[in-house]
Structure formats: C-alpha cells, structure tokens
N, CA, C and O atoms as a MOPAC input file, in Angstrom:
PM7 MOZYME 1SCF
protein

 N     -2.12900 1    -5.66200 1    -8.43000 1
 C     -2.36400 1    -4.70600 1    -7.37100 1
 C     -2.27600 1    -3.26900 1    -7.89300 1
 O     -2.58100 1    -2.32100 1    -7.16800 1
 N     -1.86300 1    -3.11400 1    -9.14000 1
 C     -1.79600 1    -1.76400 1    -9.69000 1
 C     -3.16500 1    -1.10900 1    -9.72900 1
 O     -3.27900 1     0.10900 1    -9.58800 1
 N     -4.19700 1    -1.90500 1    -9.92000 1
 C     -5.53900 1    -1.33900 1    -9.94700 1
 C     -5.91000 1    -0.76800 1    -8.58500 1
 O     -6.69200 1     0.18000 1    -8.50600 1
 N     -5.36600 1    -1.32600 1    -7.52000 1
 C     -5.59700 1    -0.78200 1    -6.17600 1
 C     -5.02200 1     0.62500 1    -6.06100 1
 O     -5.61000 1     1.49400 1    -5.41800 1
 N     -3.87700 1     0.84100 1    -6.68500 1
 C     -3.25700 1     2.16800 1    -6.72000 1
 C     -4.19900 1     3.17300 1    -7.38700 1
 O     -4.42000 1     4.27000 1    -6.87600 1
 N     -4.74800 1     2.77700 1    -8.53800 1
 C     -5.69500 1     3.64600 1    -9.24200 1
 C     -6.95400 1     3.86500 1    -8.40900 1
 O     -7.52100 1     4.95800 1    -8.41600 1
 N     -7.38900 1     2.84300 1    -7.70000 1
 C     -8.58200 1     2.95900 1    -6.87400 1
 C     -8.38500 1     3.96000 1    -5.74400 1
 O     -9.29000 1     4.73100 1    -5.42600 1
 N     -7.20200 1     3.94800 1    -5.13900 1
 C     -6.91100 1     4.90400 1    -4.06200 1
 C     -6.98100 1     6.33200 1    -4.60600 1
 O     -7.55100 1     7.21500 1    -3.96500 1
 N     -6.40800 1     6.55600 1    -5.77700 1
 C     -6.45300 1     7.89500 1    -6.37100 1
 C     -7.89200 1     8.29500 1    -6.69100 1
 O     -8.30000 1     9.43000 1    -6.44100 1
 N     -8.64400 1     7.36800 1    -7.23700 1
 C    -10.05400 1     7.65000 1    -7.53600 1
 C    -10.79500 1     8.05800 1    -6.26000 1
 O    -11.56700 1     9.01600 1    -6.26100 1
 N    -10.55100 1     7.32500 1    -5.18000 1
 C    -11.20600 1     7.63200 1    -3.91300 1
 C    -10.79600 1     9.01100 1    -3.40100 1
 O    -11.63400 1     9.76200 1    -2.90200 1
 N     -9.51800 1     9.34400 1    -3.52100 1
 C     -9.05100 1    10.66000 1    -3.06600 1
 C     -9.68800 1    11.78500 1    -3.88000 1
 O     -9.99600 1    12.84400 1    -3.33400 1
 N     -9.88300 1    11.57000 1    -5.15800 1
 C    -10.56500 1    12.56700 1    -5.99100 1
 C    -12.03300 1    12.65500 1    -5.58000 1
 O    -12.57800 1    13.75100 1    -5.44800 1
 N    -12.67000 1    11.51000 1    -5.37900 1
 C    -14.07800 1    11.49000 1    -4.98100 1
 C    -14.30700 1    12.20300 1    -3.65800 1
 O    -15.34300 1    12.83900 1    -3.46500 1
 N    -13.34300 1    12.10000 1    -2.74000 1
 C    -13.45200 1    12.74400 1    -1.42400 1
 C    -13.03700 1    14.21200 1    -1.45300 1
 O    -13.23800 1    14.93700 1    -0.47900 1
 N    -12.45800 1    14.64800 1    -2.56800 1
 C    -12.02500 1    16.03600 1    -2.67100 1
 C    -10.62100 1    16.29000 1    -2.15400 1
 O    -10.20300 1    17.44000 1    -2.02200 1
 N     -9.88400 1    15.20700 1    -1.85600 1
 C     -8.50800 1    15.36200 1    -1.37800 1
 C     -7.54600 1    15.70500 1    -2.50900 1
 O     -6.51300 1    16.33500 1    -2.28100 1
 N     -7.87900 1    15.29600 1    -3.71500 1
 C     -7.09500 1    15.59900 1    -4.92300 1
 C     -8.05200 1    16.01200 1    -6.02500 1
 O     -9.23100 1    15.65800 1    -5.99300 1
 N     -7.55200 1    16.76000 1    -7.00200 1
 C     -8.36500 1    16.97900 1    -8.19600 1
 C     -7.86300 1    16.03400 1    -9.29100 1
 O     -6.84900 1    15.35800 1    -9.12000 1
 N     -8.57900 1    15.99300 1   -10.41200 1
 C     -8.21600 1    15.07300 1   -11.49200 1
 C     -6.78900 1    15.28900 1   -11.97500 1
 O     -6.06000 1    14.32600 1   -12.21100 1
 N     -6.39300 1    16.53100 1   -12.11900 1
 C     -5.04700 1    16.82800 1   -12.60700 1
 C     -3.98500 1    16.26200 1   -11.66100 1
 O     -3.01600 1    15.64300 1   -12.10100 1
 N     -4.17800 1    16.48300 1   -10.35800 1
 C     -3.21100 1    15.97000 1    -9.37400 1
 C     -3.12800 1    14.44100 1    -9.42200 1
 O     -2.03700 1    13.87000 1    -9.38200 1
 N     -4.28200 1    13.79000 1    -9.50700 1
 C     -4.30100 1    12.32500 1    -9.56000 1
 C     -3.58900 1    11.82200 1   -10.80900 1
 O     -2.81900 1    10.86400 1   -10.74200 1
 N     -3.84100 1    12.45700 1   -11.93900 1
 C     -3.18700 1    12.02600 1   -13.17900 1
 C     -1.68900 1    12.29000 1   -13.13600 1
 O     -0.91600 1    11.51600 1   -13.70100 1
 N     -1.26700 1    13.34800 1   -12.48900 1
 C      0.16700 1    13.61300 1   -12.34200 1
 C      0.83700 1    12.55100 1   -11.46500 1
 O      1.97200 1    12.15100 1   -11.72500 1
 N      0.14500 1    12.11000 1   -10.45300 1
 C      0.67400 1    11.03400 1    -9.60600 1
 C      0.83200 1     9.75700 1   -10.42400 1
 O      1.82300 1     9.04100 1   -10.28400 1
 N     -0.14600 1     9.47600 1   -11.27700 1
 C     -0.05400 1     8.29400 1   -12.13700 1
 C      1.13700 1     8.41400 1   -13.07900 1
 O      1.87700 1     7.44700 1   -13.26100 1
 N      1.33200 1     9.57700 1   -13.67400 1
 C      2.46700 1     9.79200 1   -14.57500 1
 C      3.78300 1     9.59900 1   -13.82200 1
 O      4.70000 1     8.94700 1   -14.32100 1
 N      3.86800 1    10.16400 1   -12.63000 1
 C      5.08100 1     9.99500 1   -11.82300 1
 C      5.30600 1     8.53100 1   -11.48200 1
 O      6.43400 1     8.04100 1   -11.53800 1
 N      4.25100 1     7.84500 1   -11.13300 1
 C      4.35100 1     6.43000 1   -10.80700 1
 C      4.83100 1     5.63700 1   -12.02100 1
 O      5.70000 1     4.77400 1   -11.90100 1
 N      4.27000 1     5.92800 1   -13.16700 1
 C      4.67100 1     5.20700 1   -14.36800 1
 C      6.14600 1     5.43300 1   -14.69500 1
 O      6.79900 1     4.55000 1   -15.25200 1
 N      6.66500 1     6.58800 1   -14.35700 1
 C      8.07900 1     6.85200 1   -14.62400 1
 C      8.98600 1     6.01800 1   -13.71100 1
 O     10.17600 1     5.86900 1   -13.98900 1
 N      8.43000 1     5.47900 1   -12.63400 1
 C      9.20100 1     4.66300 1   -11.69500 1
 C      9.09800 1     3.16500 1   -11.98600 1
 O      9.74000 1     2.36100 1   -11.31100 1
 N      8.30900 1     2.79000 1   -12.96900 1
 C      8.02500 1     1.37100 1   -13.16600 1
 C      9.25000 1     0.52900 1   -13.47800 1
 O      9.23700 1    -0.67700 1   -13.23300 1
 N     10.29100 1     1.11800 1   -14.00200 1
 C     11.51500 1     0.34300 1   -14.22900 1
 C     12.16800 1    -0.04400 1   -12.90600 1
 O     12.93700 1    -1.00400 1   -12.84300 1
 N     11.86100 1     0.70000 1   -11.86100 1
 C     12.43900 1     0.44400 1   -10.54700 1
 C     11.56400 1    -0.44000 1    -9.66500 1
 O     11.97700 1    -0.85300 1    -8.58100 1
 N     10.35200 1    -0.72800 1   -10.13800 1
 C      9.37500 1    -1.44700 1    -9.32800 1
 C      9.18000 1    -2.85400 1    -9.88400 1
 O      8.94600 1    -3.04300 1   -11.07800 1
 N      9.28100 1    -3.82400 1    -9.00100 1
 C      9.01900 1    -5.20400 1    -9.39900 1
 C      7.56000 1    -5.53600 1    -9.07400 1
 O      7.12400 1    -5.38300 1    -7.93300 1
 N      6.82900 1    -5.98100 1   -10.05700 1
 C      5.43800 1    -6.38600 1    -9.85300 1
 C      5.44200 1    -7.85200 1    -9.43200 1
 O      5.94500 1    -8.71300 1   -10.15300 1
 N      4.88200 1    -8.12500 1    -8.27000 1
 C      4.86800 1    -9.47000 1    -7.70400 1
 C      3.48800 1   -10.09300 1    -7.95100 1
 O      2.47100 1    -9.49800 1    -7.59600 1
 N      3.44800 1   -11.27000 1    -8.55100 1
 C      2.14900 1   -11.93500 1    -8.75100 1
 C      1.47500 1   -12.22800 1    -7.41500 1
 O      2.13000 1   -12.65100 1    -6.46100 1
 N      0.18100 1   -12.00500 1    -7.35200 1
 C     -0.56900 1   -12.20400 1    -6.10800 1
 C     -0.46100 1   -13.64600 1    -5.61000 1
 O     -0.51300 1   -13.88300 1    -4.40300 1
 N     -0.31500 1   -14.59100 1    -6.50100 1
 C     -0.26400 1   -15.99400 1    -6.07100 1
 C      0.91700 1   -16.27400 1    -5.13800 1
 O      0.87600 1   -17.23200 1    -4.36500 1
 N      1.96900 1   -15.44700 1    -5.20100 1
 C      3.13000 1   -15.65100 1    -4.32700 1
 C      2.83800 1   -15.31700 1    -2.87500 1
 O      3.54500 1   -15.77200 1    -1.97600 1
 N      1.79800 1   -14.52300 1    -2.64100 1
 C      1.49800 1   -14.13600 1    -1.26200 1
 C      0.10900 1   -14.56700 1    -0.83200 1
 O     -0.36400 1   -14.16400 1     0.23100 1
 N     -0.54500 1   -15.37200 1    -1.63600 1
 C     -1.94400 1   -15.71200 1    -1.40400 1
 C     -2.18400 1   -16.38000 1    -0.05100 1
 O     -3.08200 1   -15.96900 1     0.68300 1
 N     -1.40700 1   -17.39000 1     0.28800 1
 C     -1.61100 1   -18.09800 1     1.55900 1
 C     -1.32200 1   -17.18000 1     2.74400 1
 O     -2.10400 1   -17.13200 1     3.69300 1
 N     -0.19500 1   -16.44600 1     2.69800 1
 C      0.13800 1   -15.53100 1     3.79400 1
 C     -0.91600 1   -14.43700 1     3.93100 1
 O     -1.28700 1   -14.06500 1     5.04400 1
 N     -1.39200 1   -13.92700 1     2.81300 1
 C     -2.41800 1   -12.88200 1     2.85900 1
 C     -3.70600 1   -13.42400 1     3.47700 1
 O     -4.33600 1   -12.76500 1     4.30400 1
 N     -4.08700 1   -14.62800 1     3.06700 1
 C     -5.29900 1   -15.22400 1     3.63500 1
 C     -5.16000 1   -15.41300 1     5.14700 1
 O     -6.06100 1   -15.05900 1     5.90800 1
 N     -4.04700 1   -15.96500 1     5.56900 1
 C     -3.83900 1   -16.20300 1     7.00000 1
 C     -3.87500 1   -14.89700 1     7.79900 1
 O     -4.49900 1   -14.82300 1     8.85800 1
 N     -3.20700 1   -13.88000 1     7.28300 1
 C     -3.19900 1   -12.58200 1     7.96800 1
 C     -4.60400 1   -12.00100 1     8.02600 1
 O     -5.02500 1   -11.48900 1     9.06400 1
 N     -5.33100 1   -12.07700 1     6.91400 1
 C     -6.69900 1   -11.55600 1     6.86900 1
 C     -7.59000 1   -12.29500 1     7.86400 1
 O     -8.35700 1   -11.68000 1     8.60500 1
 N     -7.48000 1   -13.59800 1     7.87100 1
 C     -8.33400 1   -14.41700 1     8.73500 1
 C     -8.03300 1   -14.21500 1    10.21700 1
 O     -8.94400 1   -14.02000 1    11.02100 1
 N     -6.76300 1   -14.26200 1    10.56800 1
 C     -6.37100 1   -14.17100 1    11.98200 1
 C     -6.59900 1   -12.78000 1    12.54800 1
 O     -7.01400 1   -12.63900 1    13.69800 1
 N     -6.32900 1   -11.74200 1    11.74800 1
 C     -6.36500 1   -10.37400 1    12.26500 1
 C     -7.54800 1    -9.55700 1    11.76600 1
 O     -7.64300 1    -8.36300 1    12.04800 1
 N     -8.45100 1   -10.19700 1    11.02400 1
 C     -9.65800 1    -9.54400 1    10.52700 1
 C     -9.33400 1    -8.33600 1     9.63500 1
 O     -9.96000 1    -7.28300 1     9.75300 1
 N     -8.36100 1    -8.50100 1     8.75500 1
 C     -8.03300 1    -7.48300 1     7.74400 1
 C     -8.75500 1    -7.85900 1     6.45800 1
 O     -9.17700 1    -9.00200 1     6.28600 1
 N     -8.89300 1    -6.90200 1     5.56800 1
 C     -9.36300 1    -7.27300 1     4.23400 1
 C     -8.23700 1    -8.04900 1     3.55000 1
 O     -7.06600 1    -7.89000 1     3.89600 1
 N     -8.59100 1    -8.86600 1     2.60200 1
 C     -7.56800 1    -9.62000 1     1.86300 1
 C     -6.62100 1    -8.67100 1     1.13800 1
 O     -5.42700 1    -8.95000 1     1.03000 1
 N     -7.14400 1    -7.55100 1     0.63900 1
 C     -6.28900 1    -6.56100 1    -0.02200 1
 C     -5.22000 1    -6.04000 1     0.93700 1
 O     -4.03000 1    -6.04800 1     0.62300 1
 N     -5.65900 1    -5.59200 1     2.09600 1
 C     -4.72400 1    -5.03300 1     3.07800 1
 C     -3.72800 1    -6.09800 1     3.54200 1
 O     -2.53400 1    -5.82600 1     3.67300 1
 N     -4.21800 1    -7.28900 1     3.78600 1
 C     -3.35200 1    -8.37000 1     4.24300 1
 C     -2.32000 1    -8.73800 1     3.18500 1
 O     -1.18700 1    -9.08600 1     3.51900 1
 N     -2.70100 1    -8.66300 1     1.91600 1
 C     -1.75600 1    -8.97700 1     0.83800 1
 C     -0.59900 1    -7.98300 1     0.82300 1
 O      0.55700 1    -8.38300 1     0.68100 1
 N     -0.89200 1    -6.71400 1     0.96500 1
 C      0.17900 1    -5.71100 1     0.99200 1
 C      1.07800 1    -5.90500 1     2.20800 1
 O      2.29900 1    -5.78800 1     2.11100 1
 N      0.47700 1    -6.19800 1     3.33600 1
 C      1.26200 1    -6.42100 1     4.55000 1
 C      2.12200 1    -7.68600 1     4.41700 1
 O      3.29600 1    -7.68400 1     4.78500 1
 N      1.53500 1    -8.75000 1     3.89600 1
 C      2.28800 1    -9.99900 1     3.70400 1
 C      3.45200 1    -9.78600 1     2.74100 1
 O      4.53300 1   -10.34100 1     2.93800 1
 N      3.23900 1    -9.00400 1     1.72500 1
 C      4.29800 1    -8.71700 1     0.75800 1
 C      5.45200 1    -7.97700 1     1.42300 1
 O      6.61300 1    -8.34400 1     1.24400 1
 N      5.14200 1    -6.95400 1     2.17600 1
 C      6.18500 1    -6.18000 1     2.86200 1
 C      6.93500 1    -7.06300 1     3.85700 1
 O      8.16400 1    -7.03500 1     3.91400 1
 N      6.20700 1    -7.83200 1     4.62600 1
 C      6.83900 1    -8.70800 1     5.61000 1
 C      7.70400 1    -9.75900 1     4.92500 1
 O      8.80400 1   -10.06100 1     5.38800 1
 N      7.21100 1   -10.31200 1     3.82900 1
 C      7.95400 1   -11.33900 1     3.10700 1
 C      9.27900 1   -10.84600 1     2.55900 1
 O     10.24500 1   -11.60500 1     2.48200 1
 N      9.32700 1    -9.58400 1     2.17800 1
 C     10.55400 1    -9.00400 1     1.64600 1
 C     11.37200 1    -8.28000 1     2.71600 1
 O     12.47600 1    -7.80500 1     2.44800 1
 N     10.82000 1    -8.19900 1     3.93200 1
 C     11.54200 1    -7.53000 1     5.01300 1
 C     11.68700 1    -6.03700 1     4.78500 1
 O     12.70800 1    -5.44300 1     5.13200 1
 N     10.66100 1    -5.43300 1     4.19800 1
 C     10.69600 1    -4.00500 1     3.89400 1
 C      9.58400 1    -3.28300 1     4.64700 1
 O      8.68900 1    -3.91400 1     5.21000 1
 N      9.65000 1    -1.97500 1     4.65000 1
 C      8.62600 1    -1.16800 1     5.32200 1
 C      7.27800 1    -1.33600 1     4.63900 1
 O      7.19400 1    -1.46600 1     3.41700 1
 N      6.23400 1    -1.33200 1     5.44400 1
 C      4.86300 1    -1.36500 1     4.94400 1
 C      4.39300 1     0.07700 1     4.86100 1
 O      4.21300 1     0.72700 1     5.89100 1
 N      4.19400 1     0.58200 1     3.66700 1
 C      3.82900 1     1.97700 1     3.43400 1
 C      2.34600 1     2.08000 1     3.13100 1
 O      1.83700 1     1.38700 1     2.25000 1
 N      1.64900 1     2.94800 1     3.86400 1
 C      0.21900 1     3.13000 1     3.64200 1
 C     -0.17900 1     4.58400 1     3.92900 1
 O      0.44500 1     5.26600 1     4.74200 1
 N     -1.21300 1     5.02900 1     3.25500 1
 C     -1.79200 1     6.34200 1     3.53300 1
 C     -3.01300 1     6.20300 1     4.45000 1
 O     -3.58000 1     7.20200 1     4.89400 1
 N     -3.40200 1     4.98800 1     4.72100 1
 C     -4.58700 1     4.68400 1     5.52200 1
 C     -4.20300 1     4.64600 1     7.00800 1
 O     -3.52500 1     3.72100 1     7.45700 1
 N     -4.64000 1     5.64700 1     7.75700 1
 C     -4.26400 1     5.74000 1     9.17500 1
 C     -4.77400 1     4.55000 1     9.99700 1
 O     -4.06700 1     4.05600 1    10.87500 1
 N     -5.98800 1     4.09300 1     9.71800 1
 C     -6.51800 1     2.94700 1    10.45600 1
 C     -5.68200 1     1.70100 1    10.17000 1
 O     -5.34700 1     0.94800 1    11.08500 1
 N     -5.35000 1     1.49100 1     8.91100 1
 C     -4.52500 1     0.33800 1     8.55700 1
 C     -3.13100 1     0.46800 1     9.16600 1
 O     -2.55100 1    -0.52100 1     9.61400 1
 N     -2.60100 1     1.67400 1     9.18300 1
 C     -1.28800 1     1.90300 1     9.80600 1
 C     -1.30900 1     1.46800 1    11.27000 1
 O     -0.38900 1     0.79500 1    11.73500 1
 N     -2.35200 1     1.85200 1    11.98900 1
 C     -2.45800 1     1.48000 1    13.40200 1
 C     -2.55500 1    -0.04000 1    13.55900 1
 O     -1.93500 1    -0.61700 1    14.45300 1
 N     -3.33100 1    -0.68000 1    12.69300 1
 C     -3.44900 1    -2.13400 1    12.75000 1
 C     -2.12500 1    -2.79900 1    12.38600 1
 O     -1.74700 1    -3.80700 1    12.98300 1
 N     -1.42600 1    -2.23900 1    11.41200 1
 C     -0.17400 1    -2.83200 1    10.93700 1
 C      0.91500 1    -2.76700 1    11.99800 1
 O      1.82000 1    -3.60200 1    12.01600 1
 N      0.83200 1    -1.78900 1    12.87100 1
 C      1.84700 1    -1.68300 1    13.93300 1
 C      1.83300 1    -2.91200 1    14.83400 1
 O      2.84500 1    -3.22800 1    15.45900 1
 N      0.71300 1    -3.60100 1    14.90700 1
 C      0.60200 1    -4.81100 1    15.71600 1
 C      1.43800 1    -5.94400 1    15.10100 1
 O      2.05200 1    -6.73500 1    15.81800 1
 N      1.45100 1    -6.00700 1    13.77500 1
 C      2.11700 1    -7.11700 1    13.08700 1
 C      3.48800 1    -6.78600 1    12.53900 1
 O      4.29700 1    -7.68700 1    12.31600 1
 N      3.76300 1    -5.52700 1    12.32100 1
 C      4.99600 1    -5.15300 1    11.63700 1
 C      5.78800 1    -4.17000 1    12.47500 1
 O      5.22800 1    -3.26800 1    13.09900 1
 N      7.08400 1    -4.35400 1    12.47900 1
 C      7.92600 1    -3.39700 1    13.18700 1
 C      8.25300 1    -2.20500 1    12.29700 1
 O      8.89000 1    -1.25200 1    12.74600 1
 N      7.81700 1    -2.25100 1    11.02600 1
 C      8.19600 1    -1.19800 1    10.09700 1
 C      7.03900 1    -0.59600 1     9.29900 1
 O      7.21800 1    -0.34200 1     8.10800 1
 N      5.88600 1    -0.35800 1     9.87300 1
 C      4.87300 1     0.33900 1     9.08200 1
 C      5.23200 1     1.82500 1     8.98700 1
 O      5.77100 1     2.40400 1     9.93100 1
 N      4.93200 1     2.42400 1     7.85700 1
 C      5.21100 1     3.84500 1     7.65500 1
 C      3.95800 1     4.48600 1     7.07500 1
 O      3.38100 1     3.98700 1     6.10900 1
 N      3.55100 1     5.58000 1     7.66500 1
 C      2.42800 1     6.35200 1     7.16100 1
 C      2.93800 1     7.22800 1     6.02800 1
 O      3.96600 1     7.89000 1     6.17100 1
 N      2.24200 1     7.24000 1     4.92200 1
 C      2.70300 1     7.93700 1     3.73100 1
 C      3.09100 1     9.38600 1     4.01000 1
 O      4.08700 1     9.86800 1     3.47000 1
 N      2.33200 1    10.08100 1     4.83400 1
 C      2.65400 1    11.47600 1     5.12500 1
 C      3.98300 1    11.61100 1     5.87200 1
 O      4.55400 1    12.70100 1     5.92000 1
 N      4.47800 1    10.52100 1     6.45100 1
 C      5.76500 1    10.53200 1     7.14400 1
 C      6.90600 1    10.02000 1     6.26500 1
 O      8.05600 1     9.98800 1     6.70300 1
 N      6.60700 1     9.63000 1     5.06000 1
 C      7.59300 1     8.98000 1     4.18400 1
 C      8.82300 1     9.83900 1     3.94800 1
 O      9.94500 1     9.33200 1     3.95400 1
 N      8.62500 1    11.12500 1     3.74200 1
 C      9.76900 1    12.00800 1     3.48400 1
 C     10.72300 1    12.01100 1     4.68100 1
 O     11.94000 1    12.04100 1     4.50200 1
 N     10.18100 1    11.97900 1     5.88700 1
 C     11.00000 1    11.93800 1     7.09000 1
 C     11.81100 1    10.65000 1     7.14400 1
 O     12.97200 1    10.66700 1     7.55400 1
 N     11.21400 1     9.54000 1     6.73600 1
 C     11.88200 1     8.24500 1     6.74800 1
 C     13.04400 1     8.23300 1     5.77000 1
 O     14.06700 1     7.60300 1     6.03700 1
 N     12.90700 1     8.91400 1     4.65300 1
 C     13.95000 1     8.92400 1     3.62300 1
 C     15.17300 1     9.71200 1     4.04000 1
 O     16.25200 1     9.49600 1     3.48800 1
 N     15.04400 1    10.60300 1     4.98100 1
 C     16.19000 1    11.43300 1     5.39600 1
 C     17.17600 1    10.68100 1     6.22400 1
 O     18.18600 1    11.24300 1     6.64400 1

C-alpha cells in the first residue's frame, strides 16, 4: 500500500496542490517514521476489503484501508472528503487529514 501513498502525492502535485519539493519532503518525513509503522500484508485484509467494497460500492483500495483500520480498532485517516463521508457510515472513527492536528490534542 506504500505505492498508494506515492500515488496520492503524485496526484496532489498534478492538481497543483503541492509542488515537487513539498511532495518529496513529505516522502522524506514519512520514511523517517518507518520504524514506527508496521506494514501489513494485503492478504490479511483481502476478504474483509472485498466484502466492504462489494457491499458498500467502494473501490478495493479504499475498502482495504477501511478494513485495516476497523480490524485494528484505530481511526481511519483520509484526505479524501468523499471517502471520509462514506467512511462515517461504517466507522465510528474516521478522521479527515486536515483535522488530524485537532485529534492529536
């Protein structure tokens, strides 16, 4: 799923929301956190992701992230406002990235 992270940054640069330098700085910051982040193999959430995608008409990518958060009982963090609205139906803990700092306080 790390490639999805890079894809989001690429899209933000393509849309003009970030420039190349900002995107690369985010990647550097992310890489500095990798000791704190556990990478979960997709096969562990494959069935739950499929079921969520099928029942709620989500993309498999979006459903996988939601299934992962639900499986661990943690907040579902997204920068995608449409996905955030959809996630509120299934999760009691979706968080919009722009609100993340408020959640940490």
